[in-house]
TIRO-2110 file (N, C-alpha, C; in Angstrom, 1 decimal):
// TIRO-2110
20.7, 1.6, -10.8, N, 1, A
21.9, 1.2, -10.0, CA, 1, A
22.0, 2.1, -8.8, C, 1, A
21.7, 3.4, -9.0, N, 2, A
21.7, 4.3, -7.9, CA, 2, A
20.7, 4.0, -6.9, C, 2, A
19.5, 3.6, -7.4, N, 3, A
18.4, 3.2, -6.4, CA, 3, A
18.7, 2.0, -5.6, C, 3, A
19.4, 1.0, -6.2, N, 4, A
19.8, -0.2, -5.5, CA, 4, A
20.8, 0.1, -4.4, C, 4, A
21.8, 0.9, -4.7, N, 5, A
22.8, 1.3, -3.7, CA, 5, A
22.2, 2.1, -2.6, C, 5, A
21.3, 3.1, -3.0, N, 6, A
20.6, 3.9, -2.0, CA, 6, A
19.8, 3.0, -1.1, C, 6, A
19.1, 2.0, -1.6, N, 7, A
18.2, 1.1, -0.9, CA, 7, A
19.1, 0.3, 0.1, C, 7, A
20.2, -0.2, -0.3, N, 8, A
21.1, -1.0, 0.5, CA, 8, A
21.6, -0.1, 1.7, C, 8, A
22.0, 1.1, 1.3, N, 9, A
22.5, 2.0, 2.4, CA, 9, A
21.4, 2.3, 3.4, C, 9, A
20.2, 2.5, 3.0, N, 10, A
19.1, 2.9, 3.9, CA, 10, A
18.8, 1.7, 4.8, C, 10, A
18.8, 0.5, 4.2, N, 11, A
18.6, -0.7, 5.0, CA, 11, A
19.7, -0.9, 6.1, C, 11, A
20.9, -0.7, 5.7, N, 12, A
22.1, -0.8, 6.6, CA, 12, A
21.9, 0.3, 7.7, C, 12, A
21.5, 1.5, 7.4, N, 13, A
21.3, 2.5, 8.4, CA, 13, A
20.2, 2.1, 9.3, C, 13, A
19.2, 1.6, 8.8, N, 14, A
18.0, 1.1, 9.7, CA, 14, A
18.5, 0.1, 10.7, C, 14, A
19.3, -0.9, 10.2, N, 15, A
19.8, -1.9, 11.1, CA, 15, A
20.7, -1.3, 12.2, C, 15, A
21.6, -0.4, 11.7, N, 16, A
22.5, 0.3, 12.7, CA, 16, A
21.7, 1.1, 13.7, C, 16, A
20.6, 1.8, 13.3, N, 17, A
19.9, 2.6, 14.2, CA, 17, A
19.1, 1.8, 15.2, C, 17, A
18.6, 0.6, 14.7, N, 18, A
17.8, -0.2, 15.6, CA, 18, A
18.6, -1.1, 16.6, C, 18, A
19.9, -1.3, 16.3, N, 19, A
20.7, -2.2, 17.2, CA, 19, A
21.0, -1.5, 18.5, C, 19, A
20.8, -2.2, 19.6, N, 20, A
21.2, -1.7, 20.9, CA, 20, A
22.7, -1.7, 21.1, C, 20, A
23.3, -0.6, 21.5, N, 21, A
24.8, -0.5, 21.6, CA, 21, A
25.3, -1.4, 22.7, C, 21, A
24.5, -1.6, 23.8, N, 22, A
24.9, -2.5, 24.9, CA, 22, A
25.1, -3.9, 24.5, C, 22, A
24.3, -4.4, 23.5, N, 23, A
24.4, -5.8, 23.1, CA, 23, A
25.4, -6.0, 22.1, C, 23, A
25.6, -5.2, 21.1, N, 24, A
26.5, -5.4, 20.0, CA, 24, A
27.7, -4.5, 20.0, C, 24, A
27.8, -3.5, 20.9, N, 25, A
28.9, -2.6, 20.9, CA, 25, A
28.8, -1.5, 20.0, C, 25, A
27.8, -1.5, 19.1, N, 26, A
27.6, -0.4, 18.2, CA, 26, A
26.1, -0.3, 17.9, C, 26, A
25.7, 0.8, 17.4, N, 27, A
24.3, 1.0, 17.1, CA, 27, A
23.8, 2.2, 17.8, C, 27, A
22.6, 2.7, 17.4, N, 28, A
22.0, 3.9, 18.0, CA, 28, A
21.0, 3.5, 19.1, C, 28, A
20.5, 2.3, 19.1, N, 29, A
19.6, 1.9, 20.2, CA, 29, A
18.2, 2.5, 20.0, C, 29, A
17.8, 2.7, 18.8, N, 30, A
16.4, 3.3, 18.5, CA, 30, A
15.4, 2.3, 18.3, C, 30, A
15.6, 1.0, 18.6, N, 31, A
14.7, -0.1, 18.4, CA, 31, A
13.4, 0.2, 19.1, C, 31, A
13.4, 0.6, 20.4, N, 32, A
12.1, 0.8, 21.1, CA, 32, A
11.4, 2.0, 20.5, C, 32, A
12.1, 3.0, 20.0, N, 33, A
11.4, 4.2, 19.4, CA, 33, A
10.8, 3.8, 18.1, C, 33, A
11.5, 2.9, 17.3, N, 34, A
10.9, 2.4, 16.1, CA, 34, A
9.6, 1.6, 16.3, C, 34, A
9.7, 0.8, 17.3, N, 35, A
8.5, 0.0, 17.6, CA, 35, A
7.3, 0.9, 18.1, C, 35, A
7.6, 1.9, 18.9, N, 36, A
6.6, 2.8, 19.3, CA, 36, A
6.0, 3.6, 18.1, C, 36, A
6.8, 4.0, 17.2, N, 37, A
6.3, 4.7, 16.0, CA, 37, A
5.4, 3.7, 15.2, C, 37, A
5.8, 2.5, 15.0, N, 38, A
5.0, 1.5, 14.2, CA, 38, A
3.7, 1.3, 14.9, C, 38, A
3.7, 1.1, 16.3, N, 39, A
2.5, 0.9, 17.0, CA, 39, A
1.6, 2.1, 16.9, C, 39, A
2.1, 3.3, 16.9, N, 40, A
1.3, 4.5, 16.8, CA, 40, A
0.8, 4.8, 15.4, C, 40, A
1.6, 4.4, 14.4, N, 41, A
1.2, 4.7, 13.0, CA, 41, A
0.4, 3.6, 12.4, C, 41, A
0.3, 2.4, 13.0, N, 42, A
-0.5, 1.3, 12.4, CA, 42, A
-2.0, 1.7, 12.3, C, 42, A
-2.6, 2.2, 13.3, N, 43, A
-4.1, 2.6, 13.1, CA, 43, A
-4.3, 3.6, 12.0, C, 43, A
-3.4, 4.6, 11.9, N, 44, A
-3.5, 5.6, 10.8, CA, 44, A
-3.3, 5.0, 9.4, C, 44, A
-2.3, 4.1, 9.3, N, 45, A
-2.0, 3.4, 8.0, CA, 45, A
-3.2, 2.5, 7.7, C, 45, A
-3.8, 1.8, 8.7, N, 46, A
-4.9, 1.0, 8.4, CA, 46, A
-6.1, 1.8, 8.0, C, 46, A
-6.3, 2.9, 8.5, N, 47, A
-7.4, 3.8, 8.1, CA, 47, A
-7.3, 4.3, 6.7, C, 47, A
-6.1, 4.7, 6.3, N, 48, A
-5.8, 5.1, 4.9, CA, 48, A
-6.0, 4.0, 4.0, C, 48, A
-5.5, 2.8, 4.3, N, 49, A
-5.6, 1.6, 3.4, CA, 49, A
-7.1, 1.3, 3.3, C, 49, A
-7.8, 1.3, 4.4, N, 50, A
-9.3, 1.0, 4.3, CA, 50, A
-10.0, 2.0, 3.5, C, 50, A
-9.7, 3.3, 3.6, N, 51, A
-10.3, 4.3, 2.8, CA, 51, A
-10.0, 4.1, 1.3, C, 51, A
-8.8, 3.8, 1.0, N, 52, A
-8.5, 3.5, -0.4, CA, 52, A
-9.2, 2.3, -0.9, C, 52, A
-9.3, 1.3, -0.1, N, 53, A
-10.1, 0.1, -0.5, CA, 53, A
-11.5, 0.4, -0.7, C, 53, A
-12.1, 1.2, 0.1, N, 54, A
-13.5, 1.6, -0.1, CA, 54, A
-13.7, 2.4, -1.4, C, 54, A
-12.8, 3.3, -1.7, N, 55, A
-12.8, 4.0, -3.0, CA, 55, A
-12.7, 3.1, -4.2, C, 55, A
-11.8, 2.1, -4.1, N, 56, A
-11.6, 1.2, -5.2, CA, 56, A
-12.8, 0.3, -5.4, C, 56, A
-13.4, -0.1, -4.3, N, 57, A
-14.6, -0.9, -4.3, CA, 57, A
-15.8, -0.1, -5.0, C, 57, A
-15.9, 1.1, -4.6, N, 58, A
-17.0, 1.9, -5.2, CA, 58, A
-16.7, 2.1, -6.7, C, 58, A
-15.5, 2.4, -7.1, N, 59, A
-15.1, 2.5, -8.5, CA, 59, A
-15.4, 1.2, -9.3, C, 59, A
-15.1, 0.1, -8.6, N, 60, A
-15.3, -1.2, -9.3, CA, 60, A
-16.8, -1.4, -9.5, C, 60, A
-17.6, -1.1, -8.5, N, 61, A
-19.1, -1.3, -8.7, CA, 61, A
-19.6, -0.4, -9.8, C, 61, A
-19.1, 0.9, -9.9, N, 62, A
-19.5, 1.8, -11.0, CA, 62, A
-19.1, 1.2, -12.3, C, 62, A
-17.9, 0.7, -12.4, N, 63, A
-17.4, 0.1, -13.7, CA, 63, A
-18.2, -1.1, -14.1, C, 63, A
-18.6, -1.9, -13.1, N, 64, A
-19.5, -3.1, -13.5, CA, 64, A
-20.8, -2.6, -14.0, C, 64, A
-21.4, -1.6, -13.3, N, 65, A
-22.7, -1.1, -13.8, CA, 65, A
-22.6, -0.5, -15.2, C, 65, A
-21.5, 0.2, -15.4, N, 66, A
-21.3, 0.8, -16.7, CA, 66, A
-21.1, -0.3, -17.8, C, 66, A
-20.4, -1.3, -17.5, N, 67, A
-20.2, -2.4, -18.4, CA, 67, A
-21.5, -3.1, -18.7, C, 67, A
-22.4, -3.3, -17.7, N, 68, A
-23.7, -3.9, -17.9, CA, 68, A
-24.6, -3.1, -18.8, C, 68, A
-24.5, -1.7, -18.6, N, 69, A
-25.3, -0.8, -19.5, CA, 69, A
-24.8, -0.9, -20.9, C, 69, A
-23.5, -0.9, -21.1, N, 70, A
-22.9, -1.0, -22.5, CA, 70, A
-23.3, -2.3, -23.1, C, 70, A
-23.2, -3.4, -22.3, N, 71, A
-23.6, -4.7, -22.9, CA, 71, A
-25.0, -4.7, -23.3, C, 71, A
-25.9, -4.2, -22.5, N, 72, A
-27.3, -4.1, -22.8, CA, 72, A
-27.6, -3.3, -24.0, C, 72, A
-26.9, -2.2, -24.2, N, 73, A
-27.0, -1.3, -25.3, CA, 73, A
-26.5, -2.0, -26.6, C, 73, A
-25.4, -2.8, -26.5, N, 74, A
-24.9, -3.5, -27.6, CA, 74, A
-25.9, -4.6, -28.1, C, 74, A
-26.5, -5.2, -27.1, N, 75, A
-27.5, -6.3, -27.5, CA, 75, A
-28.7, -5.6, -28.1, C, 75, A
-29.1, -4.4, -27.7, N, 76, A
-30.3, -3.8, -28.2, CA, 76, A
-30.0, -3.3, -29.6, C, 76, A
-28.8, -3.0, -30.0, N, 77, A
-28.4, -2.5, -31.3, CA, 77, A
-28.3, -3.6, -32.3, C, 77, A
-28.2, -4.8, -31.9, N, 78, A
-28.1, -6.0, -32.8, CA, 78, A
-29.5, -6.2, -33.4, C, 78, A
-29.6, -6.3, -34.7, N, 79, A
-30.9, -6.5, -35.4, CA, 79, A
-31.2, -8.0, -35.4, C, 79, A
-32.3, -8.4, -34.9, N, 80, A
-32.7, -9.8, -34.9, CA, 80, A
-33.0, -10.4, -36.3, C, 80, A
-33.3, -9.5, -37.3, N, 81, A
-33.6, -9.9, -38.6, CA, 81, A
-32.4, -10.3, -39.5, C, 81, A
-31.2, -10.1, -39.1, N, 82, A
-30.0, -10.3, -39.9, CA, 82, A
-29.7, -11.8, -40.0, C, 82, A
END
């Protein structure tokens, strides 16, 4: 419940901060600064997401290779004479 209330308060603050005071009569007018931050941070976020995706892809390939090895070992251990 505390997380829900905190989330709502933070969303309301974000809206208050982004609203231009000239247009609505209240607000901090940080909208252009927020957009500037998002434009500047987007390449950095994209690089981190890409890096994580590469690590996940490498781990997935290793897991598939390990699964194939285990499957081959399991087939080799089965006695054909049974």
